[in-house]
Phi, psi and omega in degrees: 000137181269127173254129179309141183299326185228144176229124179267151177235146175245155181300113178071013183244166180287158180285147185227134178295142169241111187270152167267162184309317181298323178293315179301316183292329174297317179290315182304322182295341180268356181272150173286172187303316181294319180288330174299315180295313178300314181299315179292324176299311181293319179296306188292332179268338182055032179273155169293155182302316180297324177292317180298320178295322177299312181297322178301327179270350182227072182299344178294347177290337184275129178237096182301319182298335178260355186048053183206162172246124179264105184266115182285168176283103179233118186300331184285347184250154176079177179291146178296330182267006180300122184281330183247100185261334180251107190208165174257123177267111184284146180230157169267171174303322177295322177293319178297321178296320178298321178292315179298317178299319180301314181283322180296317182276349176054046181280332180059194179239150172252186181296156178302318180299316179295320179294314180298319179298320180293318179293321177295317179298315179296319179296316178299316179294336177270007178071038176263150165288123186267009184307323186247012180277118179220170175291325180298339183300332183292318177295312182297323179296308183298315180297322178296319177298314182299315180297321181288325184269332185231061181300334179286348180253027185309313183293320177298317181295315179304311182294315180300321181278343183078034181241161172267170178302317182299317179296314181299312184290332181277338187238345187234334188281349189274359183278134181253072180291145178285166183302318181295321178294319179298318178300315178296320179296315180299324177296318179293330187258003185309126179086006181298132176072016181246061183295000000 
């Protein structure tokens, strides 16, 4: 049985898997077509579920020419304590493709519970311990990859994720990914933030 290499913890919150690319792709291969599209959309944008649902209903937020999603300040979305509510979510070319596929295929979103069940089922079918498999893992995974691969872009990553420096340093900088994992992450992130 595969146990995710890294598990992130939040203050007073449940533990969440932080996957390396090979782990994500093992799970992804077990998903049906719609869930692959949803999963890649959530991973590549690193948005909170409420933000992703907002963007799904407002495709005008997506700016292909900027390779970004411009998320307006909308009180109903995101965490109540989110310090950066009006922001540009930076994308890589692979991320832009994931966003385009999401809108082109019109898969939309189902309930959080249904998504989490689908990701757990796919992880189980890929022979993972599902204890830390959640929908939130996709956001935590992408931000962790960005922090590990682009330490020089810390401020861009913070703003794109909607986090402050304290949140980023407390929850994402502590992962010690190996060289092979970093190489795979850089391949996944090539061109991120270079509109």
